[in-house]
N, C-alpha and C positions, 0 to 999 in steps of 0.2 A: 503494499499498500506505499501511496508517495504523499505526501505531505506538499500543502501550498503554502507558502510564507505570506504574510498581509503584512503590506505600510501604509501609511496616513495614506498612500494613493490609491489603496486597493488592493489588489491583486499583485502579486510581484512582478514585474516586468512591465506592466503599465506604462510606468512612468518611461519605461523607453519608447511605447506606441506613440505617446505623448511627445516625446520627444521628435521624433519622425515627422510627426502630422506638423508640429510646430517648424520645423526644417522646410518641411514642402511647403509652408503658407510663406513663411519667408523668402524662399526660393523665388514661387509664383509672384511675390510682390515685388520682389528687387529687379525682376529683370524688366517691366515697363518704368518703373523708377530710375532705373540706372540710364535707359533707353532715353528718356525725358530729362533726364540731367545732361545726357551728352548733345541734344539737342537744341538750336536759338530758336527761343520762342517767335512766332511772325508778328511781324507790327501789326498785320492786319487782323488779328484774331483766328486764323484760318488759314491752313494750307504748311503748319510747319509737319507734317506726316512727310508732306513733298522729299524729304529732306532723308525719307527710308528710302528713295526710288520711288515710290507708290504715287500714280498719278494722280493729278487734282481733282476733288471730287466730283464727279458725274453727275449726283441730283444737281447740285449749286449751277454746274457749267450748262447744264440743259435744262434745269428750270427757274436759273434764278434764284431758287427758295433754297436754305440752308437742309442739311439729310438732319436726323435730331440727335446727332452726335459731333453737330458740326464743331469745329472746335475745342473738342477734347484732349487731343495733341497736344495742342497749343496750352489750355489750361496745365495739364501734368508739366510739360516744360518748364512755363511760370511759377508753379508752386516748386518746383523742386528748385530753381535759380533764386528761392527764397520771394518770390513775389503774388505770395497768396490773394492778395487783396484785387490783386489786377487778374489774377486767374477767375475768380468771380465774379469781374465783371467781363470778360469774355465769353465765357459760358458757365450757368452755378452749379446746374447737375456733372459737370467736367471736374469741377475744382471739389464738391463735394467727394464724387470719387478715388479724387488724388488723394485728397484726405483721411480718406476712408482708407485707399490702400495703402498709406503710411502707418496709420494703427495699426493695419492687419499687420502690415510688416512687423513692428515690436512688438506685437501680440506674439506672433509669430517668434520670434527671438527670444520671448520672456520664457514661452512654451519649453523652448530647445532648451533653454538656460535651467530653466527648475523642476519639467519634468510634469508641472502642472497646469492640468488643461483648464482654460478658459470658458469654456462653451457652457457650464454650470450660470456662468452671467453673463453670456450673449444669447441662449438659448430660449430666454422670451422675449428677445424681439423678430422673433418668427413667429408671428400667429397671423391668421389668414388678413386680418383687419392690415398689418404692418406691411403685408407685401404690397396693396396699392401704393403705400406713398413712394415707393422709387416711380413706379410709372408716372404718376403724377408731378413729380418733381420734374423728369426729364421732359413730360409734354410742357409744363410751365418754361422749362428754361427754353426747349425746342422754341416755345413761342416768343421769350424774351432776344433769342436768337435771331431769329425770323423780324423781328424790330430792328436790329443793329443792321441787320444786312440791307433792309431795305430802307435805312435812313429813317425811320420813324422816333430811334431814340437819338 
C-alpha cells in the first residue's frame, strides 16, 4: 500500500503542476508583451502591426471603418513603452487587454515562484454575466475607435 504525502497545497506534487501552469501563463503572456516592446507605436494609432510584415488592415482599407481590434497592437506597444494613458486613448479595450496581459504575466510568475494557484482568487470572475462585459467593452471601444477614424472625436 502506498501513502500519499499531503502539504499545505494539497497532494504532494500539485505545487509542481501549479508551477508548470504558471510558467505556461508567463510564457504565453511574455510573447505579445515582448513583441510590443520591440515595436515602435504608430503615431496614427493604427498600423503598428505592419512592422511585423503584416499587410495593412483590409477592413479599414476597403470599408474605411476600423475592425474591432483596430489599434490593439499599437496599444500594446504604447503600454510596453510606458505610455498607458496614450494606449487607453488609442483603443480602450486593447489597453485593458494589455494591462490584463501584464497582470497575467506577473500572476504566472507568482505561481511559478510559489507553487500557489491563483485560481481560487480569480475563479469568481468567470460567471455568466461577467462573460458579457468583455463583449460590451470591445463593442464600445470599437465605436470609440470608429469615431476617431472618422474624425468625429
